[in-house]
C-alpha positions in Angstrom: 10.4 3.9 -22.8 8.2 6.4 -24.5 6.2 5.4 -27.5 6.4 6.7 -31.1 2.6 7.4 -31.1 3.0 9.6 -28.0 5.9 11.5 -29.5 4.0 12.0 -32.7 0.5 12.9 -31.3 1.8 15.0 -28.3 5.2 16.1 -29.5 5.0 19.6 -28.0 3.8 18.2 -24.6 6.6 15.7 -24.6 9.2 18.3 -25.4 7.8 20.6 -22.6 7.7 17.9 -20.0 11.1 16.5 -20.9 12.6 20.0 -20.4 11.7 19.7 -16.7 14.2 16.9 -16.6 16.6 19.2 -18.4 16.4 17.0 -21.5 16.4 19.4 -24.5 17.4 17.2 -27.3 14.5 18.0 -29.6 16.7 17.0 -32.6 16.5 13.4 -31.4 12.8 13.5 -31.2 12.5 14.9 -34.7 14.9 12.2 -36.0 12.8 9.5 -34.5 9.7 10.9 -36.1 11.5 11.3 -39.5 12.6 7.7 -39.3 9.1 6.6 -38.4 7.7 8.5 -41.4 10.1 6.6 -43.6 9.2 3.3 -41.9 5.5 3.9 -42.5 6.1 4.7 -46.2 8.1 1.6 -46.7 5.6 -0.5 -44.6 2.8 0.6 -47.0 5.0 -0.2 -50.0 5.8 -3.6 -48.6 2.1 -4.3 -47.8 1.2 -3.3 -51.3 3.9 -5.5 -52.8 2.9 -8.5 -50.7 -0.8 -7.9 -51.7 0.2 -7.9 -55.4 2.2 -11.1 -55.0 -0.8 -12.8 -53.4 -3.0 -11.6 -56.3 -0.6 -12.8 -58.9 -0.2 -16.2 -57.2 -4.0 -16.6 -57.5 -4.0 -15.5 -61.1 -1.1 -17.9 -62.0 -3.1 -20.7 -60.6 -6.1 -19.8 -62.7 -4.0 -19.5 -65.8 -2.5 -22.9 -65.4 -5.9 -24.4 -64.9 -7.0 -22.7 -68.1 -4.0 -24.1 -70.0 -2.4 -20.7 -70.5 1.1 -21.9 -69.5 3.1 -19.2 -71.2 1.1 -16.4 -69.6 1.4 -18.1 -66.2 5.1 -18.5 -66.5 5.5 -14.8 -67.4 3.5 -13.8 -64.3 5.7 -16.2 -62.2 8.7 -14.2 -63.3 7.0 -11.0 -62.2 6.1 -12.6 -58.9 9.6 -13.6 -58.2 10.7 -10.0 -58.8 8.1 -8.7 -56.4 9.1 -11.3 -53.7 12.7 -10.1 -54.0 11.5 -6.5 -53.7 9.4 -7.4 -50.6 12.5 -9.2 -49.1 14.6 -6.0 -49.5 11.8 -3.8 -48.1 11.5 -6.2 -45.1 15.2 -5.8 -44.4 14.9 -2.0 -44.6 12.0 -2.1 -42.3 14.0 -4.1 -39.7 16.9 -1.7 -39.9 14.5 1.3 -39.4 12.8 -0.4 -36.4 16.2 -1.1 -34.8 17.3 2.5 -35.4 14.1 3.9 -34.0 14.4 1.6 -30.9 18.0 2.6 -30.3 17.1 6.2 -30.3 13.9 5.8 -28.2 16.0 4.3 -25.3 18.0 7.5 -25.1 15.0 9.6 -24.1 14.1 9.6 -20.4 10.6 9.2 -19.0 8.4 12.3 -19.0 7.9 13.7 -15.4 4.5 14.0 -13.8 3.0 17.5 -14.1 3.6 18.1 -10.3 7.3 17.5 -10.5 9.1 20.8 -9.4 11.6 22.5 -11.6 15.2 22.3 -10.7 18.6 21.0 -11.6 20.0 19.4 -8.5 19.1 18.0 -5.0 19.1 21.5 -3.6 16.0 22.2 -5.7 14.0 19.3 -4.3 10.7 20.2 -2.5 10.1 19.1 1.1 6.5 18.0 1.3 6.5 16.5 4.8 8.5 16.4 8.0 7.9 14.7 11.3 9.5 13.3 14.4 11.3 14.8 17.4 15.0 15.7 16.9 17.2 13.8 19.4 18.8 16.0 22.1 22.3 14.7 22.2 25.3 16.1 24.2 27.9 18.2 22.5 30.3 15.3 22.5 28.0 12.8 20.8 29.8 10.5 18.5 29.2 9.8 14.8 28.3 6.3 13.9 31.8 5.3 12.6 33.2 6.0 16.1 30.3 4.1 17.8 30.9 1.2 15.4 34.5 1.1 16.5 33.7 1.5 20.2 31.2 -1.4 20.2 32.9 -3.5 17.6 29.9 -3.8 15.3 31.4 -3.6 11.8 34.9 -4.1 10.4 35.6 -1.8 7.4 39.3 -2.7 7.3 38.7 -6.4 7.0 36.2 -5.8 4.2 38.8 -3.7 2.4 41.3 -6.5 2.8 39.0 -9.2 1.6 37.3 -7.3 -1.2 37.9 -3.5 -1.2 36.5 -0.3 0.1 32.8 -0.2 0.5 32.4 -3.9 1.3 32.2 -4.1 5.1 32.0 -7.1 7.5 29.2 -6.9 10.0 29.8 -8.9 13.2 28.3 -9.6 16.7 25.5 -7.3 17.6 26.1 -5.3 14.3 25.3 -8.5 12.3 22.3 -9.2 14.6 21.0 -5.6 14.1 21.2 -6.1 10.3 19.2 -9.3 10.5 16.7 -7.8 12.8 16.0 -4.9 10.5 15.7 -7.1 7.5 13.2 -9.4 9.2 11.3 -6.4 10.6 11.0 -4.8 7.2 9.9 -8.0 5.6 7.3 -8.8 8.2 5.8 -5.3 8.0 5.5 -5.7 4.2 4.0 -9.1 4.3 1.5 -7.8 6.9 0.6 -5.1 4.4 -0.2 -7.6 1.7 3.1 -8.0 -0.2 4.1 -11.4 -1.4 7.7 -12.2 -0.3 10.1 -13.4 -3.0 13.8 -14.2 -2.8 15.3 -13.1 -6.2 18.7 -13.9 -7.8 21.4 -11.4 -7.3 22.5 -11.5 -11.0 20.3 -10.5 -14.0 20.8 -10.8 -17.7 20.9 -7.9 -20.2 17.2 -8.1 -21.0 16.3 -7.7 -17.4 18.6 -4.7 -16.9 17.2 -3.2 -20.1 13.6 -3.8 -19.0 13.8 -1.7 -15.9 16.0 1.1 -17.4 19.4 0.3 -16.0 20.7 -0.2 -19.5 21.8 1.6 -21.4 21.6 4.6 -18.9 23.4 3.2 -15.9 25.8 0.6 -17.2 28.8 2.3 -15.7 27.2 2.1 -12.2 26.7 -1.7 -12.3 29.1 -4.5 -11.6 29.3 -7.0 -14.5 30.2 -10.6 -14.8 31.7 -10.3 -18.3 32.2 -13.9 -19.2 28.5 -14.6 -18.8 27.2 -11.2 -19.7 25.4 -10.9 -16.4 25.0 -7.9 -14.0 25.0 -7.8 -10.2 21.7 -6.1 -9.2 21.7 -2.5 -7.9 18.4 -3.2 -6.3 15.9 -6.0 -6.0 13.5 -3.9 -8.2 15.3 -5.3 -11.2 14.6 -9.0 -10.8 11.2 -8.5 -9.2 9.8 -6.3 -11.9 11.2 -8.6 -14.6 9.1 -11.4 -13.2 6.4 -9.9 -15.3 8.4 -9.2 -18.4 6.4 -10.4 -21.5 3.4 -11.1 -19.4 -0.2 -10.1 -19.8 -1.9 -9.8 -16.4 -5.6 -10.2 -16.0 -7.4 -7.3 -14.2 -8.6 -9.7 -11.5 -4.9 -10.6 -10.7 -4.3 -7.1 -9.4 -3.0 -5.7 -7.1 0.4 -7.3 -7.7 2.5 -6.6 -4.6 6.0 -8.1 -4.1 8.6 -7.6 -1.5 12.2 -8.9 -1.4 15.3 -8.6 0.6 18.6 -8.6 -1.3 22.2 -7.5 -1.3 22.6 -4.5 -3.6 25.7 -3.6 -5.6 26.6 -0.2 -6.9 29.8 1.1 -8.5 29.4 4.6 -7.2 32.2 7.1 -7.7 34.3 7.5 -4.6 35.0 10.8 -2.9 36.2 12.2 0.4 34.3 13.8 3.3 32.0 12.7 6.1 29.0 12.5 3.7 30.6 9.2 2.3 32.3 8.1 5.5 31.3 4.9 7.4 27.9 3.6 6.3 27.0 6.7 4.4 28.0 5.2 1.0 28.8 1.6 0.3 29.3 -0.6 -2.8 27.5 -3.5 -1.3 24.5 -3.0 1.1 21.3 -4.7 2.2 17.9 -3.5 1.3 14.2 -4.5 1.4 12.3 -3.5 -1.8 8.6 -3.3 -2.4 7.2 -3.4 -6.0 3.7 -3.0 -7.3 2.1 -3.4 -10.7 -1.0 -1.2 -11.2 -3.4 0.1 -13.8 -2.9 3.6 -15.2 -6.0 4.9 -13.5 -4.9 4.2 -9.9 -1.1 4.1 -10.0 -0.8 7.4 -8.1 -3.1 6.2 -5.4 -0.8 3.2 -5.1 2.2 5.5 -4.9 0.7 7.4 -2.0 0.0 4.1 -0.2 3.6 3.0 -0.7 4.8 6.3 0.6 2.7 5.9 3.7 4.1 2.3 4.2 7.6 3.6 4.3 6.6 6.5 6.6 5.1 3.9 9.0 8.4 2.0 9.2 10.3 5.1 10.1 7.7 6.0 12.8 8.1 2.6 14.4 11.9 3.0 14.3 11.4 6.4 16.1 13.5 8.2 13.6 12.8 11.9 12.6 12.3 12.0 8.9 11.3 14.2 6.0 9.8 13.5 2.6 11.1 15.2 -0.5 9.5 15.4 -4.0 12.4 15.3 -6.4 12.8 18.0 -8.9 13.2 17.2 -12.6 17.0 17.5 -12.5 17.4 15.0 -9.6 15.1 12.3 -10.8 16.1 9.0 -12.3 16.0 8.3 -16.0 12.9 6.1 -15.8 10.9 7.8 -13.0 7.8 9.9 -13.6 7.6 11.0 -9.9 9.8 10.2 -7.0 9.6 10.8 -3.2 12.8 10.5 -1.3 12.8 9.8 2.4 15.6 11.2 4.6 16.3 10.5 8.3 18.1 13.0 10.5 21.5 11.8 11.7 21.9 13.7 15.0 25.7 13.3 15.5 26.5 14.2 11.9 23.8 16.9 11.9 22.7 16.0 8.4 19.9 14.4 6.6 20.6 10.9 5.1 18.6 9.4 2.2 17.1 6.0 3.1 14.4 5.4 0.5 13.1 6.4 -2.9 9.5 5.6 -3.8 8.7 6.0 -7.5 6.0 5.7 -10.1 7.4 4.8 -13.5 4.0 4.9 -15.2 4.3 2.8 -18.4 8.0 3.5 -19.1 9.3 0.2 -17.8 6.3 -1.7 -18.9 6.7 -0.6 -22.5 10.3 -1.9 -22.5 9.2 -5.2 -20.8 6.0 -5.6 -22.8 4.1 -5.9 -19.4 0.4 -5.4 -20.1 -3.0 -5.7 -18.4 -6.2 -7.1 -19.9 -9.2 -5.5 -18.4 -12.6 -7.2 -17.9 -13.7 -6.0 -21.4 -10.8 -7.6 -23.1 -8.9 -4.4 -23.7 -5.1 -4.6 -23.3 -3.0 -1.7 -22.1 0.4 -1.1 -20.7 0.7 -1.6 -16.9 2.2 1.0 -14.5 5.1 -0.1 -12.4 6.1 1.3 -9.0 8.8 0.5 -6.4 10.3 1.7 -3.2 13.0 1.1 -0.7 11.4 -0.3 2.5 14.1 0.2 3.6 17.8 0.5 2.7 19.8 -0.5 5.8 23.2 1.3 6.0 22.0 4.9 6.7 19.1 3.6 8.8 21.8 1.8 11.0 23.9 5.0 11.0 20.9 7.1 12.3 19.8 4.5 14.8 23.3 4.3 16.3 23.8 8.1 16.5 20.3 9.1 17.6 20.0 6.5 20.3 23.4 6.7 22.0 23.3 7.1 25.8 25.8 7.0 28.6 24.9 3.3 29.0 25.1 2.3 25.4 23.0 2.4 22.3 19.2 2.0 22.9 17.3 -0.3 20.5 13.8 1.0 19.5 11.0 -0.9 21.0 9.7 -2.2 17.6 13.1 -3.9 17.0 13.7 -5.5 20.4 11.8 -8.7 19.6 14.0 -9.1 16.5 17.4 -8.2 18.1 16.8 -10.1 21.3 18.5 -7.2 23.2 17.4 -3.7 24.3 20.8 -2.0 24.3 24.2 -2.3 22.7 26.8 -1.9 25.4 
């Protein structure tokens, strides 16, 4: 969440940067500043009123001691009137603060100055590409046919038990899932991340803290009776570990990793881009999260980006890195890199990771702060990344590694799967 001081002191900069995200509601910003002007006026009046009541209270005491009871009683009446005025001013202040807060949460994070202009995914900027493209025969099969051929995943059973987008993994398909999860977790732990196992449901305060509410409420599964939300990513519970926390500078870096199921109520559509594993309502993902100081958060972002690239290299998958344009970024992000792997049989790029810096946007919502060695307190910067999301990784692994003998398992995974080929 942006702060009122930022909008007030750098209003034109904020408007200009928000326009990169195609947010042009300058009237909302002006309304926030108008309400804050009113709040400051009333705050000053309230402070003056309370100061006067304190002064009168002292004078009343002196008058009683001097035996001037009538004068003291008269001042007590005046003080009662002032206290009532202060009470009403306090109520008005609370209303104004709530109104300002409700409007602030409608404004997205300002993008980093390097974010490219654009309205949609077609405007994203490719900043890196590597890996050899698989040379598959003309009759190479897409992953949904390979899944059926080797009996790895049962989509129909998932549809029967739950609904579309909730598949059953079985046999070597389930083993491959477990292998990838353990591989990703081990790689993150080796890179200095502390593994946590978070709950799969969060409360409203947690969803608000990381920016899912009120922006993405329609995309989340809810448990209405208990007012809880199924997590769309482990980012939500992990980052909220530090809600209402002041970290000491010597506690940094804070690096957490978690595996979790993820749940997303994405709108359904037809076509191969959502077929098979390309889009699911429930999927597995390993998430990395870091808490950093403002001065080095973009160095941290680059390190996280390199970590994800290292995973894809070890999986022997061709990949590219995109810097998202303003129109394709999330509500809370200041800068996001997307990773896509090439799915050879589908002949298309599949997104498998987003690595983002949210700067102080989430931290301001969560009151997550850092105290430096000089005792100064400032908002932290939060970052996260998928390392990695499994469904499209599995799709690319199956398609790119198909041979006449079966599906080859990359060397880095073989110790985890216990087999070298799916046949």
